[in-house]
N, C-alpha and C positions, 0 to 999 in steps of 0.2 A: 249292617250285618243282618242276615236272614234269621227268622225265628223258626222254632219247631212248631208243627201244628198239634192239634189236640190228640191226634192218633199216635203220637210218638215218632213221627217221621221228620227228618230234617228237610225243610222245603228246598234248600239249595242242592242237596245231593240225593234226596229221596232214600236215605239210609235209615233203617231202624235205629233209634238212638241207643237201644240196649247193646248193640254190637260195636258202637263207636269206641268205647273204652278199650275193648279188646283189640281193635284195629290200631289205635294209637299206641297201645302198649308195645307194639313192635318197633316203634320209633324212639323208645326210651334212650335218652342220652344223646340223641341226634338234634343238636341245638337248632340248626337252620331249618330243618324239616318241621320240627315242633313249633317253631316260631311262625312259620308259614301256615301251619294248620290252625294256630290260634287266631288267625285273621280271617278264616273262612266264614265263620258264623258264630253267633253267641253260644250255640250249643257246642260247637267245636272248641271254642275258647274255654268253656267250663271244664272240659276234659283234658285239653292240651296243656293249659297253664300249670297245673300241678306237676305234670311230667317234665315240663320245661325247667322248672325251678327246683326239682327234687335233687338234682346233682349239678353243682356248679364247679367245673374244673377250670381254674384260672391259669391259663398258660399263655396268655397274650396280655402284654402290659396295658394296651389301650382298653381292653375289655375289663380289666380290674377296676378302673375308675368308674366305668359305666354301670357295672354290676352293683357295686356298693352304693352308688348314688341312687340306683333304683330301689335297692332293699331298704335304704334309709328313708326314702320318701313313701314307700308302700309297705306298711307293716304286714298287711295280709299276704304279700308275696314272700317276705322273710320267714313267715311261719310255715311256708311250704318246703323250705330247704331242709334236706336230710343229709346230704353229703357235700362238704366244701373242701376243695383242694386249692391251696395257695402255693403254686409252684413258681410264680414269677412276681415281680414287684417293680413298679416304675421309679427306680432310684434316680433317674435323670431329672425329676421334677425339681423346681425351686423349693427351698426349704419350707416356705409357707404353704405351698400346694401339697407337699408331702405330709405336713402336719394335719392339714384338712382331710387328706385321704385316710390317715390313721384314725382321726376322730370319726369319720364316716364309717370306717370298718368296725369300730367299737360299738357305735350306735346300731349298726346292722346286726351285730352278734347279739345285742340285747333283745332283739325281736325274733331271733332264730330259736324259738322255744323247742322246736322239734328236731334240732340238729343232732344227728346220731354219729356221724363220722367227720373228723377234722384232720386234714393232712396239711401241716404248716411246715414246709421243708425249705422254703426259700430263705437262705441266709441273709440277714439284714432286715427282713420284714417283721421279725419278732424282736421288739426292742424294749428297753426299760421305760419308754414312753407309753407303750401299749400294755405290757404285762400287768402292771398294778391295777389297771382299770378293766381288766377282762371280766365279763359278767358271769353269773352262774349259768352253767350249761347242764340242765337237769337230765336231758335225754342222751347226752353224749356217752357212747360206749366204746368208741375207737378213736385213738389219738396217735398221730405220728408227728414227731418234732425234729427239726434240725438240731444237731448236736454241737453246732458252732455257737459259742457264747460271746462272740466279739461284740454283739450289740445288746445282749441282755445278761442280767446277773442270774446264775443258776439258782441261787437261793430264792429269788423272787418267783421262779416257776414252782418251787415247792409250796410257797405260801398262797400264790394267787391263781394257780391253774390246777395243781394236782391235789390240793386239799379236798377232803371229802365234802366240805361245805360248798365247793365250787363245781366239782364233777362227781356227784355221788354214785353214779352208775357206770363209771369208767371200768372196763374189763379187759381192754386190749391196748397195749402201749408199745410203740416202736420208736427207736432212737437211731437217727441216721448220722454217721460220721461224728461221734462225740469227740470233743477236745479234752484236755486235761482238767480244766475247771469243771466241766460237766461230769466227768468221771469221778471227781472228788465229791461231788454233790449227789451222785447216784444212790448211795445208801439212804440218804434222806428222802429222795424221790420214791425209792422202794418202800420206805416206811409209810409214806402217805398213801401209796397205792394199796399196800397191804394184801390181806388174804382174798380180797374181792377180785384181784387181777387174775385172769385166766390165760392171757397170752402176753409174752414178753419177748421182744426182738431187739437185737443190737446189730447194726451193720457198720463195719469198719472197712478200711481199705489197706490190708496188710499192715495193721497198726499194732503197736505194743502198749497202747494206753490202757486197754482193758486187760486185767491180770487175774490170775487165780485168786489172789488175796481179795481183790475187789468183789469178784463173784461170790466168794464165800461170805462176805459181809452182807450182801444183799439177799442171799439165799434164805436167811432166817425170817425175812418179811414176806416172801413169795411162796407161801405154802399151798396156794390154790391153783397153781399153774396146770393148764391142760396142753398148752403149746409153748415151745421154747425154741428160739432161733438165735444162734450166735454165729456170726460170719465175719471173716477177715481179721480176727484177733489172733495174731501170729504166735503169741506166747501162751495162750490158754491151753491147759492140758486137762487130763481127766481129774486132777486134783481140784480144779476150779469148777468143773462141770458137775462132779458128783454131789457137792452140797446142794445144788439147785434141784437135782433129780431126787435126792433123798428127802429134801424138804417137801417135795410134791407128793411123797408117799405113794408112788406107783400110779399117779393119776395122769401123767404125761401121755398124750395120744399122738402128738405131732412133734417131731424133733428134727431140727436142721443144725448140723455142726459142720461148718464149711470154712476151710482155710484156717483151721486151728492146728495146734501142735499135739494132738492126741495120738499117742503111740498105739498101734494095733493090738499090742499085748494087753491093753486095758479094756478092750471091747467087751470081754466077758463080764468084767465088773460093772460096766455101764448097763449091760443087758439085764442084770439082776434088779435094777431099779426101774425097768421099763416093761412090766408084765403085760400092759395093755396098749403098747405102742402100735399105732395103725399106719403112720407115715414116717419115713426116714429119708433124709437128704444128707449126703455125706460126700466129702471130696477126698482126693488123695492126700496123704501126708506131705509135709514139706520135704524138700530135697534132703537126701542123706539120712532121713529119719528111719527108714526101713528098706528092706529089699522088696522086690516085686512079689516073690513067692510068699514072703511073710505077710504082706498086705492082703493078698487075695485069700490066703488060708484063714487069716483072722476075720476078714470080712464075711466069708462064707459061714464061719461059726457064729458070727454076730447075727446074721439074718435067721439062722437056724434057731437061735435062742429067743426070737421074737415071735411068739405064736400067733399074734393077731395082725401081723404086718400085711398091709394091703397095697401100699404105695411105696415105691423105692426109686430114689433118684441118686445117681452117682455121676460125678463129672470131674474133669481135670482142666487145668489151665497151664499156660506155658511155664509159669514159675514154680508150680507146685507138683510137677511130675517127678516122682522119686527116681533116684539113680538106678539105672538098669532096667527101666520100664519102657524104654524106647523100642521101636521095632527092630528086628534083627538086621534090617537093611542099613542101619547106622552102626558106626563103630561102637563096640561095647565099652570101650574105655573112655568115651567122651563124658565130660562132666558139665553141669550147668554153671559151675564156678569158673570163669575164664581165667582167674588169677592162678589157678593151679598149674596150668601149662603155658603160661605166658600169653594166653589169648589164641593159641594155635587151634584149640578145640572149636572155639567160636568161628574162627576163620574157615576151618574145614566145613562146618555146617553151613556157613553162609555161602561158600563156593558151591556146595552141593545144591542148595536151594536155588541159587542164581542159574546154575546150569540147567536144572529142571525147568525153571521158568522160561529160559530161552528155548528149550525144546517144546514146551507147551505153546509158546507164542508162535514159533515157526509152524507148528502143526495147525494152529487155528488160521494162520494167514494163507498157507499153501494148500490146505484141505487134504494133506497127505495122512495116511493111517498113523495112529499114535503108536509109540514104541510098545513092543509086546512084553518087555521085561517089567516086573513089578515096580510101581512108582516108589520113590523115597517117601516114607511116612514118618511124621514126627509124633503121631499119636501112639500111646501104648495100645497093645492089643488086649481085647477082653479075654480073660482066662477061661478056657473051656471047662476046667474043673469047677471054677467058681460058678459059672452059669448053670452047669448041671446040678450042683448042690442047691442053688437058689430055686431052680424049677422043681426039684424033688421036694424041697421043704415048703415052699410058699407058692409054687406055680398055680395051684388049684384055686387060690384066693386072691392073687394079685389083680388089681384093677388098674393100676398105673405103674408103668415101668419107663423110666427115662434115663438113658445113658448117653451123656454128652462127651465128645472129645476122646472117646475110647473106641478104637477101630473094631468093628464087628463084622464078621463074615456073613454071607448070605446063608451059609449052612447054619450058623448060630441064630440067624433070624428065623429060620425054619423051626429050630428047636424051641424058640420062644413062642412062636405062633401055635405050635402043636401042644406045648406044655402049659400054656397060660390061657385057658379058654375064657376067663372072665375079664380079660383086658379090655378097657375102654379108652385108655390113653397110652399111646406108645410113641417113644422117641428113641431112635437108634442112630449111631454114626456108622454108616456103611462105606465100603471102599471098592467093592467088586461090582463090575457092570454086568450083572446077570439079571436083567429085567424080568424074564419069564419066571425065574425062581422067586423073585421078590413078590410078583403078583400072585403066584401060587400060594406062597406062605401067608400073605395078607388075607387071602380068601378064607382061611381057616379060623378067623377071629369073628365069631358071630355077634359080639357086642361092641366092636370097635367104633368109637365115636370121634376120636381125634388121632391122626397119624402124622408124624413129622419125621422126615428122613434127613439127617445131616450128612455132609460129605465134604472133605477138604477140596480146595480148588485144584490140587495136584493129584487127586485120586482119579481112577478110571471112570467112576460113576458120575453120570449126569442125567437128570430127569427133566425132560421138557414139560411144558404144560400139557401136551398131548399124552405123555407118559403118565402124568398124574391123573388125567381124566380116565385113563384105562384102569389105574389102580382104584380110583373111586368107583368105577363101574363094577369091578369084580369084588370089591370089599363089602362089608356088612351094610345093609340098608340103614343102620344106625349112624354111619359115618357122616359127620357134619363139618369136619375141618381137616384139611390136608395141606402139607407144606414140604418144601425142599429148600435146604439151606436157610436163607433169610427171607424166603417168600412164603406167604400163607394165603390159601384160598378157602372160601366157604363152599361147602358141597350142598347142592340143592337137588332134590328129586321131585319131579312133578309130572302130572299128566298134561298133555297139550292137544288141542284140536288140530294143530298143525303137525302132528307127529309124523305123518306121511312125508313131510317135506324135510325132515331131519336127515342130514347127510350121512355118508358112510363113516364109521368110526375111524377108518384109515385116513380120512381127509383132514389134513392139518388145519384147514381153514374153518372147520366145524367146531363150535364150542359147546355142542350138546350131543350127547349120545343117547339113543333109546335102548332101554333095557329089554330083556326078553318078555317082561310082563307089560310092556307098552309104556312104562314110565320113562321120563327123560332125566338124565344126570347131567348137571352143568356145574361149572366152576365160576364163582364170583370172587373178585378181588376183595381183600379184607377191607371192611368198612371203617376207614379212619375217621369218617365224620362223626362216629359215635364217641370219639375222644378216648378210646381204649386202644391198648396195644396187645398183640397176641401173647397170651400168658406163657406159651411154650418158649418164647424168646426172652423171657425175663429171668432166666436162670442166673443166680448170683455168681459172678466170676470172682469169688473171694480170693 
């Protein structure tokens, strides 16, 4: 390896050493690139190694064994770890090898004195052989656990992981898919976490395990909450949610209530406990719980009663769309429950969808014009009255607006863009193929940093990569991310000495467009090497 000279220059690259940390910081979480940089020279190794070990996301079974072997043998490397994600585990190993791996894991954790975030979600990797020997984690402030207790005793988590003597600075706790045994122990977990807990999250999958009674029991221990997320608990109502909000005494700033059984008529009661709420994420009620008009009216009043609201997310999924909320193009008497009409409702919907798919397929193969009649839409339509009330009440302060699975017109997009000038994060589900109107609307958002347009496969709207480049070109200079459906690009603007060679914006083969000020706008694919996933696509489908 090359040395740095006395003048502070790296002899191999001739780079001033003081700018090297800044350069390498742009490679954070890119394991392969940081590993390569660590081999360039001793000076590079000194700056690249802490970044390389700061976040370990274990999503490859072979990598699990190598990482823990390295941390066990090199204590100085273990001390660099700040974030550890155990998402996989090599269960196919012989029993003796598996026990050796667990012992290596425990010895590695003993050296991870600076560990701040631990995500241990792989069922089967957290066992009764491991939990009793877990070391003290003095710096840990965020913990996410699997809720499946098939391999560990929930009471042992209470004693050996959540006790203040083991995790004295734990402030954020998440539980993924809890089973009945974990739910029964949850009040004891809450007792150990106590007033220091600022964030509490439970994610279920349309489950009845978490109940109002259980939430009321844990509420008395969680008086310091600032963030609360309850998702997929199908029988939880306002009666279970209110004790948690009341215990927090108006301190909740972020609330996610998704896939619950909260009737819209109770929204005004919840709002009284949320005087400082900044972020709200909420889904449609369960089928047959309320009418469409009742839902939209109550939701509009809800956001009007939240004076500090700056981020609003609202979405629906196939099972939780209330009766009567489908588009007018479907029969109004159809019900989600197939047993009510002997299955004929489901058969009609299936036949409609199959017919539409055949039409779409024929269109794509023969390149003939698409039908002019409106497509069949399964999504509910965004209420015009609700949108106007939302914009009038909170439009001036909204910085994030995400509406998934709810059909929005280009006219409504225009209302959002003209009435919410502070928006930095926008997600809407469009269905009309009016690209000039979309571009004109987006250009009115001066602070927009992230734009994602959703659209159903059977909708008229389709945006090519060239269309997205045009949107990025007319959008705010702040735009850094743009997407359509399940694709996401990073937007880059830069000056180039080859600017004169940049092609015509109308050229489909050109991936860079020059702006009027001479800068170039280009789209780069999402960087999966960083081990992250576009946050906009992580909406919980509770």
